[in-house]
SENU-856845 format. One record per residue: residue number from 0; z, y, x of N, C-alpha, C in turn; residue in one letter. Coordinates in nm, 4 decimals. Layout:
# residues N
+-----+----------+----------+----------+----------+----------+----------+----------+----------+----------+---+
|   k |      nup |   nnorth |    neast |     caup |  canorth |   caeast |      cup |   cnorth |    ceast | r |
+-----+----------+----------+----------+----------+----------+----------+----------+----------+----------+---+
| NUM |        Z |        Y |        X |        Z |        Y |        X |        Z |        Y |        X | a |
...
+-----+----------+----------+----------+----------+----------+----------+----------+----------+----------+---+
END
This chain:
# residues 97
+-----+----------+----------+----------+----------+----------+----------+----------+----------+----------+---+
|   k |      nup |   nnorth |    neast |     caup |  canorth |   caeast |      cup |   cnorth |    ceast | r |
+-----+----------+----------+----------+----------+----------+----------+----------+----------+----------+---+
|   0 |  15.0064 |   9.6357 |   9.8247 |  15.0645 |   9.6504 |   9.6921 |  15.0642 |   9.5181 |   9.6172 | x |
|   1 |  15.1430 |   9.5114 |   9.5139 |  15.1386 |   9.3953 |   9.4266 |  15.0226 |   9.4133 |   9.3292 | x |
|   2 |  14.9563 |   9.3034 |   9.2959 |  14.8421 |   9.3131 |   9.2054 |  14.8906 |   9.3480 |   9.0647 | x |
|   3 |  14.8057 |   9.4147 |   8.9870 |  14.8405 |   9.4425 |   8.8479 |  14.8656 |   9.3113 |   8.7737 | x |
|   4 |  14.9592 |   9.3147 |   8.6808 |  14.9983 |   9.1952 |   8.6067 |  14.9646 |   9.2136 |   8.4596 | x |
|   5 |  14.9499 |   9.1036 |   8.3887 |  14.9246 |   9.1046 |   8.2441 |  14.8023 |   9.1888 |   8.2105 | x |
|   6 |  14.6966 |   9.1740 |   8.2877 |  14.5705 |   9.2455 |   8.2649 |  14.5046 |   9.1828 |   8.1433 | x |
|   7 |  14.4794 |   9.2648 |   8.0396 |  14.4295 |   9.2076 |   7.9144 |  14.3529 |   9.3093 |   7.8322 | x |
|   8 |  14.2806 |   9.2584 |   7.7339 |  14.2105 |   9.3403 |   7.6360 |  14.3066 |   9.3641 |   7.5202 | x |
|   9 |  14.3255 |   9.4912 |   7.4832 |  14.4146 |   9.5209 |   7.3708 |  14.3388 |   9.5582 |   7.2444 | x |
|  10 |  14.2157 |   9.6058 |   7.2564 |  14.1327 |   9.6332 |   7.1391 |  13.9877 |   9.6438 |   7.1825 | x |
|  11 |  13.8986 |   9.6317 |   7.0846 |  13.7567 |   9.6453 |   7.1154 |  13.6807 |   9.6867 |   6.9904 | x |
|  12 |  13.5716 |   9.7580 |   7.0150 |  13.4760 |   9.7940 |   6.9118 |  13.3395 |   9.7485 |   6.9625 | x |
|  13 |  13.2356 |   9.7756 |   6.8869 |  13.1020 |   9.7354 |   6.9319 |  13.0565 |   9.8141 |   7.0543 | x |
|  14 |  13.1221 |   9.9265 |   7.0861 |  13.0809 |  10.0119 |   7.1982 |  13.1908 |  10.0382 |   7.3009 | x |
|  15 |  13.3113 |   9.9799 |   7.2816 |  13.4198 |  10.0071 |   7.3765 |  13.5187 |   9.8912 |   7.3822 | x |
|  16 |  13.5918 |   9.8849 |   7.4931 |  13.6993 |   9.7877 |   7.5126 |  13.8158 |   9.8625 |   7.5759 | x |
|  17 |  13.9359 |   9.8455 |   7.5188 |  14.0558 |   9.9048 |   7.5773 |  14.1314 |   9.7964 |   7.6519 | x |
|  18 |  14.1601 |   9.8245 |   7.7790 |  14.2284 |   9.7310 |   7.8682 |  14.3675 |   9.7835 |   7.8987 | x |
|  19 |  14.4610 |   9.6936 |   7.9275 |  14.5932 |   9.7367 |   7.9722 |  14.6430 |   9.6407 |   8.0791 | x |
|  20 |  14.7429 |   9.6847 |   8.1547 |  14.8030 |   9.6038 |   8.2599 |  14.9431 |   9.6540 |   8.2846 | x |
|  21 |  15.0244 |   9.5718 |   8.3515 |  15.1618 |   9.6072 |   8.3843 |  15.1688 |   9.6499 |   8.5306 | x |
|  22 |  15.2345 |   9.7610 |   8.5526 |  15.2535 |   9.8148 |   8.6871 |  15.3643 |   9.7344 |   8.7551 | x |
|  23 |  15.3341 |   9.6689 |   8.8659 |  15.4316 |   9.5846 |   8.9354 |  15.4911 |   9.6510 |   9.0582 | x |
|  24 |  15.4474 |   9.7689 |   9.0923 |  15.5016 |   9.8416 |   9.2064 |  15.4881 |   9.9894 |   9.1758 | x |
|  25 |  15.5401 |  10.0733 |   9.2629 |  15.5378 |  10.2160 |   9.2334 |  15.4755 |  10.2991 |   9.3442 | x |
|  26 |  15.4070 |  10.2338 |   9.4354 |  15.3473 |  10.3073 |   9.5469 |  15.1973 |  10.2876 |   9.5558 | x |
|  27 |  15.1353 |  10.2541 |   9.4422 |  14.9920 |  10.2309 |   9.4465 |  14.9221 |  10.3145 |   9.3407 | x |
|  28 |  14.7918 |  10.3103 |   9.3464 |  14.7102 |  10.3691 |   9.2418 |  14.6108 |  10.2630 |   9.1988 | x |
|  29 |  14.5605 |  10.2755 |   9.0759 |  14.4681 |  10.1762 |   9.0239 |  14.3269 |  10.2261 |   9.0439 | x |
|  30 |  14.2490 |  10.1480 |   9.1144 |  14.1136 |  10.1864 |   9.1508 |  14.0184 |  10.0729 |   9.1174 | x |
|  31 |  13.8934 |  10.1040 |   9.1266 |  13.7895 |  10.0013 |   9.1194 |  13.7927 |   9.9195 |   8.9911 | x |
|  32 |  13.8077 |   9.9871 |   8.8774 |  13.7873 |   9.9188 |   8.7501 |  13.6379 |   9.8963 |   8.7376 | x |
|  33 |  13.5972 |   9.7724 |   8.7192 |  13.4547 |   9.7427 |   8.7124 |  13.4275 |   9.6413 |   8.6026 | x |
|  34 |  13.3028 |   9.6340 |   8.5637 |  13.2613 |   9.5418 |   8.4578 |  13.1284 |   9.4799 |   8.4935 | x |
|  35 |  13.1058 |   9.3623 |   8.4405 |  12.9783 |   9.2953 |   8.4571 |  12.9492 |   9.2121 |   8.3356 | x |
|  36 |  12.8249 |   9.1694 |   8.3201 |  12.7904 |   9.0778 |   8.2131 |  12.8471 |   8.9413 |   8.2489 | x |
|  37 |  12.9258 |   8.8843 |   8.1611 |  12.9821 |   8.7517 |   8.1869 |  12.8831 |   8.6462 |   8.1394 | x |
|  38 |  12.8553 |   8.5509 |   8.2246 |  12.7685 |   8.4397 |   8.1865 |  12.8200 |   8.3142 |   8.2547 | x |
|  39 |  12.7619 |   8.2034 |   8.2224 |  12.8081 |   8.0774 |   8.2777 |  12.7846 |   8.0689 |   8.4279 | x |
|  40 |  12.6799 |   8.1322 |   8.4762 |  12.6389 |   8.1110 |   8.6146 |  12.6634 |   8.2280 |   8.7083 | x |
|  41 |  12.6714 |   8.3492 |   8.6573 |  12.6846 |   8.4621 |   8.7485 |  12.7431 |   8.5826 |   8.6774 | x |
|  42 |  12.7913 |   8.6757 |   8.7553 |  12.8412 |   8.8032 |   8.7031 |  12.7461 |   8.9104 |   8.7529 | x |
|  43 |  12.6741 |   8.9722 |   8.6621 |  12.5802 |   9.0774 |   8.6969 |  12.6497 |   9.2118 |   8.6800 | x |
|  44 |  12.6755 |   9.2856 |   8.7875 |  12.7463 |   9.4130 |   8.7741 |  12.6699 |   9.5106 |   8.6854 | x |
|  45 |  12.7454 |   9.5794 |   8.5985 |  12.6823 |   9.6777 |   8.5109 |  12.7465 |   9.8147 |   8.5209 | x |
|  46 |  12.8700 |   9.8222 |   8.5674 |  12.9366 |   9.9524 |   8.5713 |  13.0554 |   9.9497 |   8.6647 | x |
|  47 |  13.0950 |  10.0679 |   8.7095 |  13.2107 |  10.0814 |   8.7969 |  13.2793 |  10.2132 |   8.7647 | x |
|  48 |  13.4100 |  10.2072 |   8.7439 |  13.4882 |  10.3276 |   8.7183 |  13.6001 |  10.3320 |   8.8205 | x |
|  49 |  13.6294 |  10.4473 |   8.8719 |  13.7413 |  10.4565 |   8.9640 |  13.7187 |  10.5636 |   9.0671 | x |
|  50 |  13.8244 |  10.6191 |   9.1252 |  13.9612 |  10.5883 |   9.0842 |  13.9899 |  10.6404 |   8.9439 | x |
|  51 |  14.0854 |  10.5772 |   8.8779 |  14.1184 |  10.6143 |   8.7415 |  14.1989 |  10.7438 |   8.7394 | x |
|  52 |  14.1924 |  10.8197 |   8.6292 |  14.2730 |  10.9416 |   8.6201 |  14.4215 |  10.9078 |   8.6182 | x |
|  53 |  14.5066 |  11.0050 |   8.6543 |  14.6517 |  10.9821 |   8.6594 |  14.6827 |  10.8547 |   8.7368 | x |
|  54 |  14.6342 |  10.8467 |   8.8574 |  14.6305 |  10.7226 |   8.9330 |  14.7658 |  10.6549 |   8.9517 | x |
|  55 |  14.8737 |  10.7267 |   8.9453 |  15.0038 |  10.6625 |   8.9642 |  15.0696 |  10.6192 |   8.8346 | x |
|  56 |  15.0184 |  10.6628 |   8.7202 |  15.0868 |  10.6326 |   8.5949 |  15.0010 |  10.5620 |   8.4921 | x |
|  57 |  14.8709 |  10.5636 |   8.5041 |  14.7860 |  10.5040 |   8.4007 |  14.7998 |  10.3517 |   8.4005 | x |
|  58 |  14.8197 |  10.2929 |   8.2830 |  14.8238 |  10.1469 |   8.2693 |  14.7376 |  10.0989 |   8.1528 | x |
|  59 |  14.6569 |  10.1896 |   8.0971 |  14.5568 |  10.1521 |   7.9983 |  14.4314 |  10.2339 |   8.0251 | x |
|  60 |  14.3195 |  10.1797 |   7.9845 |  14.1943 |  10.2517 |   8.0018 |  14.0954 |  10.2006 |   7.8982 | x |
|  61 |  14.0235 |  10.2921 |   7.8346 |  13.9203 |  10.2542 |   7.7392 |  13.7836 |  10.2707 |   7.8039 | x |
|  62 |  13.7125 |  10.1616 |   7.8140 |  13.5778 |  10.1592 |   7.8697 |  13.4820 |  10.1856 |   7.7545 | x |
|  63 |  13.4022 |  10.2908 |   7.7656 |  13.3091 |  10.3263 |   7.6593 |  13.1654 |  10.3076 |   7.7066 | x |
|  64 |  13.0718 |  10.3229 |   7.6153 |  12.9302 |  10.3132 |   7.6501 |  12.8806 |  10.1709 |   7.6623 | x |
|  65 |  12.9538 |  10.0750 |   7.6067 |  12.9120 |   9.9354 |   7.6122 |  12.8127 |   9.9055 |   7.5007 | x |
|  66 |  12.7482 |   9.7911 |   7.5101 |  12.6511 |   9.7503 |   7.4086 |  12.7130 |   9.6464 |   7.3164 | x |
|  67 |  12.6732 |   9.6447 |   7.1896 |  12.7273 |   9.5464 |   7.0953 |  12.6869 |   9.4030 |   7.1298 | x |
|  68 |  12.7756 |   9.3098 |   7.0943 |  12.7501 |   9.1662 |   7.1039 |  12.7149 |   9.1204 |   7.2457 | x |
|  69 |  12.7861 |   9.1743 |   7.3427 |  12.7678 |   9.1367 |   7.4835 |  12.9041 |   9.0958 |   7.5395 | x |
|  70 |  12.9088 |   8.9887 |   7.6171 |  13.0318 |   8.9481 |   7.6851 |  13.0381 |   9.0212 |   7.8184 | x |
|  71 |  13.1465 |   9.0948 |   7.8392 |  13.1694 |   9.1674 |   7.9633 |  13.2888 |   9.1076 |   8.0350 | x |
|  72 |  13.2837 |   9.1078 |   8.1666 |  13.3966 |   9.0663 |   8.2492 |  13.4480 |   9.1898 |   8.3216 | x |
|  73 |  13.5797 |   9.2121 |   8.3151 |  13.6413 |   9.3302 |   8.3740 |  13.7368 |   9.2906 |   8.4860 | x |
|  74 |  13.7471 |   9.3762 |   8.5863 |  13.8453 |   9.3570 |   8.6932 |  13.9029 |   9.4926 |   8.7309 | x |
|  75 |  14.0222 |   9.4907 |   8.7914 |  14.0872 |   9.6131 |   8.8367 |  14.1655 |   9.5831 |   8.9640 | x |
|  76 |  14.1765 |   9.6835 |   9.0510 |  14.2518 |   9.6691 |   9.1755 |  14.3617 |   9.7728 |   9.1835 | x |
|  77 |  14.4709 |   9.7354 |   9.2492 |  14.5752 |   9.8298 |   9.2875 |  14.5587 |   9.8539 |   9.4370 | x |
|  78 |  14.5640 |   9.9800 |   9.4795 |  14.5453 |  10.0136 |   9.6210 |  14.6542 |  10.1072 |   9.6687 | x |
|  79 |  14.6894 |  10.0920 |   9.7963 |  14.7758 |  10.1896 |   9.8633 |  14.7339 |  10.1955 |  10.0097 | x |
|  80 |  14.8159 |  10.2573 |  10.0943 |  14.7760 |  10.2753 |  10.2343 |  14.7750 |  10.1444 |  10.3130 | x |
|  81 |  14.8286 |  10.0362 |  10.2576 |  14.8306 |   9.9072 |  10.3255 |  14.7071 |   9.8240 |  10.2926 | x |
|  82 |  14.6542 |   9.8398 |  10.1709 |  14.5387 |   9.7611 |  10.1303 |  14.5215 |   9.7630 |   9.9808 | x |
|  83 |  14.4618 |   9.6563 |   9.9273 |  14.4409 |   9.6497 |   9.7826 |  14.4574 |   9.5058 |   9.7358 | x |
|  84 |  14.4928 |   9.4921 |   9.6081 |  14.5072 |   9.3613 |   9.5445 |  14.4401 |   9.3673 |   9.4087 | x |
|  85 |  14.3684 |   9.2628 |   9.3748 |  14.2941 |   9.2594 |   9.2496 |  14.3663 |   9.1723 |   9.1467 | x |
|  86 |  14.3666 |   9.2171 |   9.0213 |  14.4203 |   9.1372 |   8.9109 |  14.3195 |   9.0295 |   8.8739 | x |
|  87 |  14.3635 |   8.9333 |   8.7955 |  14.2704 |   8.8358 |   8.7418 |  14.1697 |   8.9068 |   8.6528 | x |
|  88 |  14.0535 |   8.8513 |   8.6412 |  13.9492 |   8.9103 |   8.5569 |  13.9756 |   8.8736 |   8.4112 | x |
|  89 |  13.9295 |   8.9598 |   8.3202 |  13.9347 |   8.9296 |   8.1772 |  13.7943 |   8.9426 |   8.1206 | x |
|  90 |  13.7662 |   8.8635 |   8.0183 |  13.6365 |   8.8654 |   7.9535 |  13.6551 |   8.9070 |   7.8085 | x |
|  91 |  13.5684 |   8.9968 |   7.7611 |  13.5710 |   9.0393 |   7.6210 |  13.4285 |   9.0491 |   7.5716 | x |
|  92 |  13.4054 |   9.0002 |   7.4519 |  13.2744 |   9.0166 |   7.3870 |  13.2865 |   9.1279 |   7.2854 | x |
|  93 |  13.1993 |   9.2264 |   7.2970 |  13.1989 |   9.3336 |   7.1989 |  13.1433 |   9.2783 |   7.0669 | x |
|  94 |  13.2016 |   9.3215 |   6.9540 |  13.1507 |   9.2743 |   6.8249 |  13.0104 |   9.3276 |   6.7961 | x |
|  95 |  12.9440 |   9.2655 |   6.7030 |  12.8145 |   9.3157 |   6.6574 |  12.8345 |   9.4491 |   6.5877 | x |
|  96 |  12.7366 |   9.5346 |   6.5968 |  12.7474 |   9.6674 |   6.5353 |  12.7420 |   9.6578 |   6.3850 | x |
+-----+----------+----------+----------+----------+----------+----------+----------+----------+----------+---+
END
């Protein structure tokens, strides 16, 4: 499949981040949405969501249960019967509560 395009943060609160992406093909599903603490030296995994609901049509997702004032790095993959492709990662810092 083609990797998701225009992967970005569209809104955020102290406890959630809403992500969106552009569907570049029509034969895949979006899986393996994951997040980690973003830091200068390493990415420490903190959560994994997937497969996403409405796997053929969803192009936004709100990640909840986050902590305030933390930088998170998010990634997402598109998968089909041939394989998977990952979008570029995005980083978002949740605001202070």
